[in-house]
KOLTI-168265 format. One record per residue (C-alpha): x, y, z; residue in one letter; residue number from 1. Coordinates in nm, 2 decimals. Example, Ala and Ser with C-alpha at 12.3 -4.5 7.8 and 13.67 -1.06 7.14 Angstrom:
<nodes>
NODE   east  north     up res   n
NODE   1.23  -0.45   0.78   a   1
NODE   1.37  -0.11   0.71   s   2
</nodes>
This chain:
<nodes>
NODE   east  north     up res   n
NODE  -9.74   4.67  -1.81   m   1
NODE  -9.54   4.76  -1.50   k   2
NODE  -9.16   4.73  -1.55   k   3
NODE  -9.01   4.47  -1.32   q   4
NODE  -8.73   4.61  -1.10   k   5
NODE  -8.38   4.45  -1.14   i   6
NODE  -8.23   4.34  -0.81   d   7
NODE  -7.88   4.46  -0.70   d   8
NODE  -7.72   4.12  -0.76   y   9
NODE  -7.84   4.10  -1.12   t  10
NODE  -7.72   4.46  -1.17   k  11
NODE  -7.38   4.35  -1.06   g  12
NODE  -7.37   4.07  -1.31   i  13
NODE  -7.49   4.30  -1.59   l  14
NODE  -7.21   4.54  -1.51   d  15
NODE  -6.96   4.26  -1.54   e  16
NODE  -7.10   4.16  -1.88   l  17
NODE  -7.14   4.50  -2.03   k  18
NODE  -6.79   4.50  -2.19   d  19
NODE  -6.81   4.14  -2.30   t  20
NODE  -6.72   4.10  -2.67   q  21
NODE  -6.81   3.83  -2.91   q  22
NODE  -6.55   3.55  -2.90   t  23
NODE  -6.43   3.40  -3.23   l  24
NODE  -6.36   3.03  -3.19   v  25
NODE  -6.11   2.89  -3.44   i  26
NODE  -5.93   2.58  -3.52   n  27
NODE  -5.57   2.70  -3.49   p  28
NODE  -5.40   2.46  -3.74   s  29
NODE  -5.61   2.59  -4.03   q  30
NODE  -5.94   2.78  -4.03   d  31
NODE  -6.14   3.02  -4.25   y  32
NODE  -6.32   3.30  -4.07   c  33
NODE  -6.45   3.63  -4.19   n  34
NODE  -6.30   3.58  -4.54   n  35
NODE  -5.96   3.52  -4.37   n  36
NODE  -5.76   3.20  -4.39   l  37
NODE  -5.54   3.14  -4.08   v  38
NODE  -5.26   2.91  -3.99   y  39
NODE  -5.04   2.86  -3.68   t  40
NODE  -4.66   2.89  -3.69   f  41
NODE  -4.40   2.87  -3.42   t  42
NODE  -4.08   3.04  -3.33   n  43
NODE  -3.86   2.98  -3.02   d  44
NODE  -4.14   2.78  -2.86   d  45
NODE  -4.39   3.07  -2.91   l  46
NODE  -4.70   3.03  -3.11   y  47
NODE  -4.85   3.27  -3.36   y  48
NODE  -5.15   3.30  -3.59   l  49
NODE  -5.10   3.44  -3.93   v  50
NODE  -5.39   3.53  -4.17   g  51
NODE  -5.44   3.60  -4.53   s  52
NODE  -5.50   3.96  -4.42   d  53
NODE  -5.12   3.97  -4.34   k  54
NODE  -5.19   4.02  -3.97   k  55
NODE  -5.01   3.81  -3.70   v  56
NODE  -5.12   3.75  -3.34   i  57
NODE  -4.93   3.59  -3.05   k  58
NODE  -5.12   3.31  -2.88   y  59
NODE  -5.07   3.50  -2.55   s  60
NODE  -5.28   3.79  -2.70   d  61
NODE  -5.56   3.58  -2.84   l  62
NODE  -5.80   3.65  -2.55   k  63
NODE  -5.75   4.03  -2.58   d  64
NODE  -5.83   4.00  -2.95   k  65
NODE  -6.15   3.81  -2.88   g  66
NODE  -6.02   3.48  -3.02   i  67
NODE  -6.04   3.14  -2.86   k  68
NODE  -5.89   2.81  -2.97   l  69
NODE  -6.14   2.53  -3.03   r  70
NODE  -6.14   2.30  -2.72   n  71
NODE  -5.85   2.51  -2.59   n  72
NODE  -5.60   2.29  -2.78   n  73
NODE  -5.27   2.39  -2.93   v  74
NODE  -5.17   2.21  -3.25   p  75
NODE  -4.88   1.96  -3.23   a  76
NODE  -4.81   1.99  -3.61   m  77
NODE  -4.69   2.34  -3.73   c  78
NODE  -4.50   2.29  -4.06   n  79
NODE  -4.52   2.65  -4.18   f  80
NODE  -4.17   2.79  -4.11   r  81
NODE  -4.16   3.13  -3.93   a  82
NODE  -3.92   3.28  -4.19   v  83
NODE  -4.17   3.21  -4.47   s  84
NODE  -4.46   3.34  -4.26   a  85
NODE  -4.27   3.66  -4.19   v  86
NODE  -4.17   3.71  -4.56   n  87
NODE  -4.54   3.66  -4.66   f  88
NODE  -4.65   3.93  -4.41   i  89
NODE  -4.38   4.16  -4.55   k  90
NODE  -4.50   4.09  -4.91   g  91
NODE  -4.16   3.95  -5.01   e  92
NODE  -4.26   3.60  -5.14   n  93
NODE  -4.57   3.60  -5.36   s  94
NODE  -4.63   3.25  -5.51   i  95
NODE  -4.74   3.15  -5.86   n  96
NODE  -4.99   2.87  -5.81   i  97
NODE  -4.91   2.71  -6.15   l  98
NODE  -4.54   2.70  -6.06   e  99
NODE  -4.63   2.53  -5.73   c 100
NODE  -4.85   2.29  -5.92   f 101
NODE  -4.57   2.21  -6.16   n 102
NODE  -4.32   2.16  -5.88   n 103
NODE  -4.55   1.90  -5.71   i 104
NODE  -4.62   1.71  -6.03   i 105
NODE  -4.25   1.70  -6.13   s 106
NODE  -4.17   1.56  -5.78   h 107
NODE  -4.44   1.29  -5.81   m 108
NODE  -4.33   1.18  -6.15   k 109
NODE  -3.98   1.11  -6.02   k 110
NODE  -4.11   0.83  -5.80   y 111
NODE  -4.45   0.72  -5.93   v 112
NODE  -4.59   0.58  -6.25   v 113
NODE  -4.96   0.58  -6.34   f 114
NODE  -5.12   0.41  -6.64   e 115
NODE  -5.35   0.71  -6.67   d 116
NODE  -5.15   1.03  -6.68   n 117
NODE  -5.45   1.23  -6.57   r 118
NODE  -5.41   1.10  -6.22   i 119
NODE  -5.11   1.32  -6.17   f 120
NODE  -5.33   1.63  -6.22   t 121
NODE  -5.60   1.49  -5.99   i 122
NODE  -5.36   1.42  -5.71   l 123
NODE  -5.17   1.75  -5.74   t 124
NODE  -5.49   1.96  -5.73   l 125
NODE  -5.61   1.75  -5.43   w 126
NODE  -5.28   1.81  -5.25   v 127
NODE  -5.29   2.19  -5.31   i 128
NODE  -5.65   2.19  -5.18   g 129
NODE  -5.56   2.03  -4.85   t 130
NODE  -5.40   2.37  -4.76   y 131
NODE  -5.74   2.54  -4.76   f 132
NODE  -5.98   2.25  -4.73   y 133
NODE  -6.16   2.45  -4.46   k 134
NODE  -6.32   2.68  -4.72   i 135
NODE  -6.51   2.38  -4.87   f 136
NODE  -6.83   2.22  -4.75   r 137
NODE  -6.70   1.88  -4.85   y 138
NODE  -6.35   1.75  -4.92   y 139
NODE  -6.32   1.43  -5.12   p 140
NODE  -6.12   1.13  -5.00   y 141
NODE  -5.87   0.96  -5.23   i 142
NODE  -5.90   0.58  -5.25   w 143
NODE  -5.60   0.41  -5.40   l 144
NODE  -5.72   0.07  -5.52   n 145
NODE  -5.45  -0.17  -5.63   a 146
NODE  -5.32  -0.52  -5.62   d 147
NODE  -5.03  -0.61  -5.39   k 148
NODE  -4.70  -0.48  -5.52   g 149
NODE  -4.86  -0.22  -5.75   s 150
NODE  -4.70   0.08  -5.57   g 151
NODE  -4.99   0.22  -5.37   k 152
NODE  -4.77   0.25  -5.06   t 153
NODE  -4.52   0.45  -5.26   r 154
NODE  -4.79   0.69  -5.37   v 155
NODE  -4.88   0.75  -5.01   m 156
NODE  -4.51   0.80  -4.92   e 157
NODE  -4.49   1.07  -5.19   v 158
NODE  -4.81   1.24  -5.07   i 159
NODE  -4.70   1.23  -4.70   l 160
NODE  -4.45   1.53  -4.70   p 161
NODE  -4.67   1.73  -4.94   l 162
NODE  -5.02   1.73  -4.81   a 163
NODE  -5.13   1.95  -4.52   f 164
NODE  -5.02   1.81  -4.18   n 165
NODE  -5.02   1.46  -4.33   a 166
NODE  -4.96   1.17  -4.11   v 167
NODE  -4.94   0.79  -4.18   m 168
NODE  -5.20   0.65  -3.94   a 169
NODE  -5.01   0.33  -3.85   v 170
NODE  -5.06   0.18  -3.50   n 171
NODE  -5.22   0.50  -3.37   h 172
NODE  -5.47   0.47  -3.10   s 173
NODE  -5.83   0.59  -3.17   e 174
NODE  -5.78   0.88  -2.93   a 175
NODE  -5.47   1.00  -3.10   s 176
NODE  -5.63   0.98  -3.44   v 177
NODE  -5.93   1.18  -3.33   f 178
NODE  -5.70   1.45  -3.18   r 179
NODE  -5.49   1.47  -3.49   l 180
NODE  -5.80   1.54  -3.70   v 181
NODE  -5.97   1.77  -3.45   d 182
NODE  -5.67   1.98  -3.34   v 183
NODE  -5.42   1.95  -3.63   d 184
NODE  -5.66   1.91  -3.92   g 185
NODE  -5.43   1.62  -4.02   a 186
NODE  -5.45   1.47  -4.36   t 187
NODE  -5.49   1.10  -4.27   l 188
NODE  -5.31   0.84  -4.48   l 189
NODE  -5.43   0.48  -4.41   i 190
NODE  -5.25   0.20  -4.58   d 191
NODE  -5.37  -0.16  -4.60   e 192
NODE  -5.73  -0.05  -4.53   f 193
NODE  -5.85  -0.41  -4.50   e 194
NODE  -5.66  -0.44  -4.16   k 195
NODE  -5.86  -0.15  -4.02   l 196
NODE  -6.18  -0.34  -4.09   k 197
NODE  -6.04  -0.67  -3.96   k 198
NODE  -5.93  -0.51  -3.64   d 199
NODE  -6.29  -0.39  -3.59   n 200
NODE  -6.19  -0.02  -3.52   q 201
NODE  -6.54   0.11  -3.53   q 202
NODE  -6.43   0.45  -3.39   g 203
NODE  -6.20   0.51  -3.69   i 204
NODE  -6.47   0.38  -3.93   m 205
NODE  -6.72   0.63  -3.78   t 206
NODE  -6.46   0.91  -3.83   l 207
NODE  -6.41   0.81  -4.20   l 208
NODE  -6.78   0.78  -4.27   n 209
NODE  -6.85   1.13  -4.15   s 210
NODE  -6.53   1.32  -4.20   g 211
NODE  -6.57   1.44  -4.56   f 212
NODE  -6.83   1.69  -4.44   n 213
NODE  -6.72   2.02  -4.28   a 214
NODE  -7.00   2.01  -4.03   e 215
NODE  -6.93   1.66  -3.91   a 216
NODE  -6.83   1.58  -3.56   s 217
NODE  -6.81   1.27  -3.34   v 218
NODE  -6.90   1.28  -2.97   i 219
NODE  -6.64   1.11  -2.75   r 220
NODE  -6.57   1.09  -2.37   n 221
NODE  -6.27   1.32  -2.32   d 222
NODE  -6.07   1.32  -1.99   r 223
NODE  -6.10   1.65  -1.81   q 224
NODE  -5.92   1.63  -1.48   g 225
NODE  -6.04   1.33  -1.29   d 226
NODE  -6.35   1.27  -1.49   s 227
NODE  -6.47   1.22  -1.85   f 228
NODE  -6.70   1.46  -2.03   k 229
NODE  -6.88   1.40  -2.36   p 230
NODE  -6.69   1.63  -2.61   t 231
NODE  -6.75   1.69  -2.98   p 232
NODE  -6.45   1.62  -3.20   f 233
NODE  -6.44   1.74  -3.56   s 234
NODE  -6.39   1.45  -3.80   s 235
NODE  -6.34   1.67  -4.10   y 236
NODE  -6.01   1.66  -4.28   s 237
NODE  -5.85   1.53  -4.60   p 238
NODE  -5.80   1.15  -4.61   k 239
NODE  -5.63   0.89  -4.83   v 240
NODE  -5.66   0.52  -4.79   f 241
NODE  -5.52   0.24  -4.99   a 242
NODE  -5.63  -0.12  -5.02   g 243
NODE  -5.69  -0.43  -5.24   i 244
NODE  -6.05  -0.51  -5.16   d 245
NODE  -6.36  -0.31  -5.24   d 246
NODE  -6.48  -0.06  -4.99   i 247
NODE  -6.84   0.01  -4.86   s 248
NODE  -7.08   0.20  -5.07   d 249
NODE  -7.09   0.47  -4.79   v 250
NODE  -6.72   0.53  -4.82   l 251
NODE  -6.72   0.50  -5.20   m 252
NODE  -6.97   0.79  -5.21   d 253
NODE  -6.70   1.01  -5.05   r 254
NODE  -6.41   0.91  -5.27   c 255
NODE  -6.22   0.97  -5.59   i 256
NODE  -6.11   0.63  -5.69   k 257
NODE  -5.75   0.60  -5.82   i 258
NODE  -5.68   0.26  -5.98   k 259
NODE  -5.31   0.17  -5.97   i 260
NODE  -5.15  -0.10  -6.18   f 261
NODE  -4.81  -0.26  -6.16   k 262
NODE  -4.53  -0.06  -6.32   k 263
NODE  -4.46  -0.19  -6.68   p 264
NODE  -4.12  -0.34  -6.74   k 265
NODE  -3.87  -0.11  -6.90   g 266
NODE  -4.00   0.20  -6.72   i 267
NODE  -3.75   0.33  -6.46   n 268
NODE  -3.82   0.56  -6.17   i 269
NODE  -3.61   0.68  -5.89   d 270
NODE  -3.60   0.50  -5.55   r 271
NODE  -3.77   0.71  -5.29   y 272
NODE  -3.50   0.85  -5.07   k 273
NODE  -3.54   1.16  -4.85   l 274
NODE  -3.18   1.29  -4.86   d 275
NODE  -3.10   1.64  -4.72   n 276
NODE  -3.15   1.81  -5.06   e 277
NODE  -3.49   1.65  -5.11   t 278
NODE  -3.60   1.73  -4.76   q 279
NODE  -3.51   2.10  -4.80   e 280
NODE  -3.69   2.10  -5.14   f 281
NODE  -4.00   1.96  -4.97   l 282
NODE  -3.98   2.21  -4.68   r 283
NODE  -3.97   2.50  -4.93   e 284
NODE  -4.25   2.34  -5.13   l 285
NODE  -4.47   2.31  -4.82   r 286
NODE  -4.41   2.68  -4.74   d 287
NODE  -4.52   2.77  -5.09   e 288
NODE  -4.84   2.57  -5.04   l 289
NODE  -4.91   2.75  -4.72   y 290
NODE  -4.86   3.08  -4.90   i 291
NODE  -5.08   2.97  -5.19   c 292
NODE  -5.35   2.91  -4.93   g 293
NODE  -5.31   3.26  -4.78   l 294
NODE  -5.30   3.42  -5.13   q 295
NODE  -5.57   3.24  -5.32   y 296
NODE  -5.81   3.07  -5.08   a 297
NODE  -6.06   3.36  -5.07   d 298
NODE  -6.07   3.38  -5.46   s 299
NODE  -6.12   3.00  -5.49   i 300
NODE  -6.39   3.02  -5.22   k 301
NODE  -6.58   3.27  -5.43   r 302
NODE  -6.56   3.04  -5.73   i 303
NODE  -6.68   2.75  -5.51   y 304
NODE  -6.97   2.95  -5.37   d 305
NODE  -7.07   3.10  -5.71   s 306
NODE  -7.24   2.78  -5.84   n 307
NODE  -7.10   2.87  -6.18   l 308
NODE  -6.87   2.57  -6.21   i 309
NODE  -6.97   2.37  -6.52   r 310
NODE  -6.98   2.02  -6.37   l 311
NODE  -7.09   1.74  -6.61   p 312
NODE  -7.47   1.69  -6.61   n 313
NODE  -7.42   1.31  -6.60   e 314
NODE  -7.28   1.32  -6.25   l 315
NODE  -7.51   1.25  -5.96   s 316
NODE  -7.55   1.52  -5.69   d 317
NODE  -7.32   1.34  -5.45   r 318
NODE  -7.06   1.30  -5.73   e 319
NODE  -7.09   1.68  -5.79   k 320
NODE  -7.03   1.75  -5.42   d 321
NODE  -6.71   1.54  -5.44   i 322
NODE  -6.57   1.68  -5.77   w 323
NODE  -6.67   2.05  -5.72   e 324
NODE  -6.37   2.11  -5.49   v 325
NODE  -6.11   2.02  -5.76   l 326
NODE  -6.31   2.19  -6.04   f 327
NODE  -6.30   2.51  -5.83   s 328
NODE  -5.92   2.50  -5.79   i 329
NODE  -5.88   2.40  -6.16   a 330
NODE  -6.11   2.69  -6.27   n 331
NODE  -5.90   2.94  -6.08   f 332
NODE  -5.57   2.82  -6.23   i 333
NODE  -5.72   2.79  -6.58   d 334
NODE  -5.85   3.15  -6.56   s 335
NODE  -5.51   3.28  -6.46   k 336
NODE  -5.28   3.07  -6.67   h 337
NODE  -5.48   2.94  -6.97   k 338
NODE  -5.43   2.58  -6.87   t 339
NODE  -5.69   2.31  -6.93   s 340
NODE  -5.72   2.13  -6.60   f 341
NODE  -6.10   2.16  -6.60   e 342
NODE  -6.12   1.96  -6.92   q 343
NODE  -5.90   1.69  -6.77   i 344
NODE  -6.13   1.68  -6.46   l 345
NODE  -6.44   1.67  -6.69   n 346
NODE  -6.32   1.36  -6.87   e 347
NODE  -6.18   1.18  -6.57   f 348
NODE  -6.50   1.24  -6.35   s 349
NODE  -6.72   1.11  -6.63   l 350
NODE  -6.51   0.80  -6.67   d 351
NODE  -6.52   0.75  -6.29   s 352
NODE  -6.89   0.79  -6.29   s 353
NODE  -6.94   0.54  -6.56   k 354
NODE  -6.73   0.29  -6.38   e 355
NODE  -6.92   0.34  -6.06   r 356
NODE  -7.25   0.30  -6.24   s 357
NODE  -7.13  -0.03  -6.38   k 358
NODE  -7.02  -0.15  -6.04   v 359
NODE  -7.35  -0.05  -5.89   n 360
NODE  -7.53  -0.24  -6.17   i 361
NODE  -7.33  -0.55  -6.11   e 362
NODE  -7.41  -0.55  -5.74   k 363
NODE  -7.78  -0.52  -5.83   n 364
NODE  -8.00  -0.84  -5.79   d 365
NODE  -8.20  -0.75  -6.10   s 366
NODE  -7.88  -0.73  -6.30   y 367
NODE  -7.76  -1.07  -6.17   k 368
NODE  -8.09  -1.24  -6.25   l 369
NODE  -8.11  -1.10  -6.60   i 370
NODE  -7.74  -1.17  -6.67   s 371
NODE  -7.76  -1.53  -6.56   v 372
NODE  -8.08  -1.59  -6.76   l 373
NODE  -7.92  -1.45  -7.07   i 374
NODE  -7.61  -1.67  -7.02   d 375
NODE  -7.81  -2.00  -6.96   i 376
NODE  -8.10  -1.97  -7.20   i 377
NODE  -7.89  -2.03  -7.52   p 378
NODE  -7.75  -2.35  -7.35   t 379
NODE  -8.10  -2.50  -7.30   m 380
NODE  -8.35  -2.65  -7.54   k 381
NODE  -8.71  -2.54  -7.47   p 382
NODE  -8.96  -2.81  -7.39   k 383
NODE  -9.23  -2.63  -7.58   k 384
NODE  -9.26  -2.32  -7.81   i 385
NODE  -9.58  -2.12  -7.79   d 386
NODE  -9.56  -1.83  -8.04   g 387
NODE  -9.29  -1.59  -7.91   e 388
NODE  -9.27  -1.77  -7.58   n 389
NODE  -9.04  -2.05  -7.51   k 390
NODE  -9.10  -2.28  -7.21   l 391
NODE  -8.81  -2.42  -7.02   y 392
NODE  -8.79  -2.70  -6.77   d 393
NODE  -8.79  -2.52  -6.43   s 394
NODE  -8.58  -2.80  -6.27   d 395
NODE  -8.31  -2.75  -6.53   e 396
NODE  -8.32  -2.37  -6.50   v 397
NODE  -8.29  -2.41  -6.12   f 398
NODE  -7.99  -2.64  -6.14   e 399
NODE  -7.81  -2.41  -6.38   k 400
NODE  -7.87  -2.11  -6.15   f 401
NODE  -7.73  -2.31  -5.86   k 402
NODE  -7.41  -2.37  -6.05   k 403
NODE  -7.34  -2.00  -6.09   t 404
NODE  -7.13  -1.79  -5.85   e 405
NODE  -7.41  -1.54  -5.81   e 406
NODE  -7.68  -1.79  -5.71   f 407
NODE  -7.50  -2.09  -5.56   g 408
NODE  -7.67  -2.01  -5.23   w 409
NODE  -8.02  -2.10  -5.37   l 410
NODE  -8.19  -2.37  -5.16   k 411
NODE  -8.53  -2.41  -5.32   t 412
NODE  -8.68  -2.37  -5.67   k 413
NODE  -8.98  -2.19  -5.51   n 414
NODE  -8.75  -1.90  -5.41   y 415
NODE  -8.62  -1.86  -5.76   l 416
NODE  -8.97  -1.88  -5.90   t 417
NODE  -9.09  -1.61  -5.67   t 418
NODE  -8.79  -1.38  -5.76   m 419
NODE  -8.84  -1.42  -6.14   l 420
NODE  -9.22  -1.36  -6.11   n 421
NODE  -9.20  -1.06  -5.87   n 422
NODE  -8.92  -0.89  -6.05   k 423
NODE  -8.98  -0.97  -6.42   f 424
NODE  -9.33  -1.12  -6.44   n 425
NODE  -9.18  -1.45  -6.56   i 426
NODE  -9.44  -1.71  -6.49   s 427
NODE  -9.40  -2.08  -6.40   c 428
NODE  -9.67  -2.29  -6.58   e 429
NODE  -9.78  -2.64  -6.49   r 430
NODE  -9.82  -2.84  -6.82   l 431
NODE  -9.82  -3.20  -6.93   t 432
NODE  -9.54  -3.29  -7.16   i 433
NODE  -9.51  -3.65  -7.29   n 434
NODE  -9.78  -3.76  -7.04   s 435
NODE  -9.57  -3.61  -6.75   k 436
NODE  -9.68  -3.31  -6.55   k 437
NODE  -9.39  -3.05  -6.56   t 438
NODE  -9.34  -2.70  -6.44   r 439
NODE  -9.20  -2.47  -6.71   l 440
NODE  -9.08  -2.11  -6.71   y 441
NODE  -9.23  -1.91  -6.99   s 442
NODE  -8.97  -1.67  -7.14   i 443
NODE  -8.95  -1.49  -7.46   s 444
NODE  -8.64  -1.33  -7.63   t 445
NODE  -8.82  -1.00  -7.67   n 446
NODE  -8.91  -1.01  -7.30   q 447
NODE  -8.54  -1.04  -7.21   l 448
NODE  -8.44  -0.76  -7.44   k 449
NODE  -8.71  -0.53  -7.29   e 450
NODE  -8.57  -0.61  -6.94   l 451
NODE  -8.22  -0.51  -7.05   v 452
NODE  -8.36  -0.18  -7.19   d 453
NODE  -8.57  -0.12  -6.88   r 454
NODE  -8.28  -0.16  -6.64   y 455
NODE  -8.03   0.03  -6.87   n 456
NODE  -7.80  -0.27  -6.89   l 457
NODE  -7.72  -0.25  -7.26   n 458
NODE  -7.36  -0.15  -7.19   e 459
NODE  -7.29  -0.44  -6.96   v 460
NODE  -7.49  -0.73  -7.10   i 461
NODE  -7.43  -0.90  -7.44   d 462
NODE  -7.74  -1.00  -7.62   l 463
NODE  -7.57  -1.15  -7.93   s 464
NODE  -7.63  -1.51  -7.82   d 465
NODE  -8.01  -1.48  -7.78   l 466
</nodes>
């Protein structure tokens, strides 16, 4: 085949491109590339990248180094102090991750009380992980579920100065929230989550629904000069939200649920005040967390990628995705310091899974039907007994169903009859009782017990009255 001749214009373009090098695109606030975790820090209004390889690069030299900032954005939040970054590069401030863990948990316990002491371990591991969340495929959300006055806002106030680039998302525009996540990798803290739903902020809800996944992005029209251009914004970052009401199943699948109860009388904790001494302590602790990320992220990444973490078999695949992050961090600390954080996670994750299963069951129509049947049958007298089967007046059954909270919406008996027949094969027979034609539901005690077994409802339904 004859080789096609390249024209002079194309030759000129090829000459321009011959020295082109592969450009590495990074998120400057925090990123993990080529086994290297990087952060941005500032000094005298100049910006620098520092990596776990102990190399530092000026922003002005990034192009020469073949590095480009994602969407050409400079982070607004740079909490890693230059003096600590320099000391890390010099090898002068190695951090013990267990000491860092203990400092966080001691600080939390001054201001917060949990009925379940394991929650301190969960939240502390989660806070540590925010400083290298980029190494994980998923990062779990924290859902603080509590009644009013139970202290959920206090928990968020304590997390705020600890977690990576944390910001309380109050009265922020959608555009600013998207930029905080995309550019700064901000840990979003959202209090009174119900207001977000009431205000119909669909953009923020879209960000929350997708933002636990490292690959997730949301396309938004971004102003560029005098026009707008569709631009992908990363929605991936750690997030905490607090509220009284239940959340959607979609969000629940992305969360570790923390139930908060009111502080018992007689237990005293400090008022939360950020005096000068506390603020300096928190600045030093944040620097330690940055250095923990630089020192240990690669080792924890190898544990996470190894698939050797012993997650409870009872967890669903989605639950394993959520818990694997904290198990990886716990495994690393346990292996270095002979702690037992994995055991705490094992027990807590199983308890959480059981609670979630119970909630799912209680939302299930089959559960509701069986539960109401088992509640009302002992209160009724059968019109006829035919062997094991007891026949109950369908009108009476219908009226009792309508009086329940679960089925007060029923309009016709035919709809109830169809549900009982389709789901449980409970028939409605037309018989003559005392010279009167009557429709009767044919139900046996054994049939109800078999339904409870079939739907795995033994732990949530009491059969003692049957």
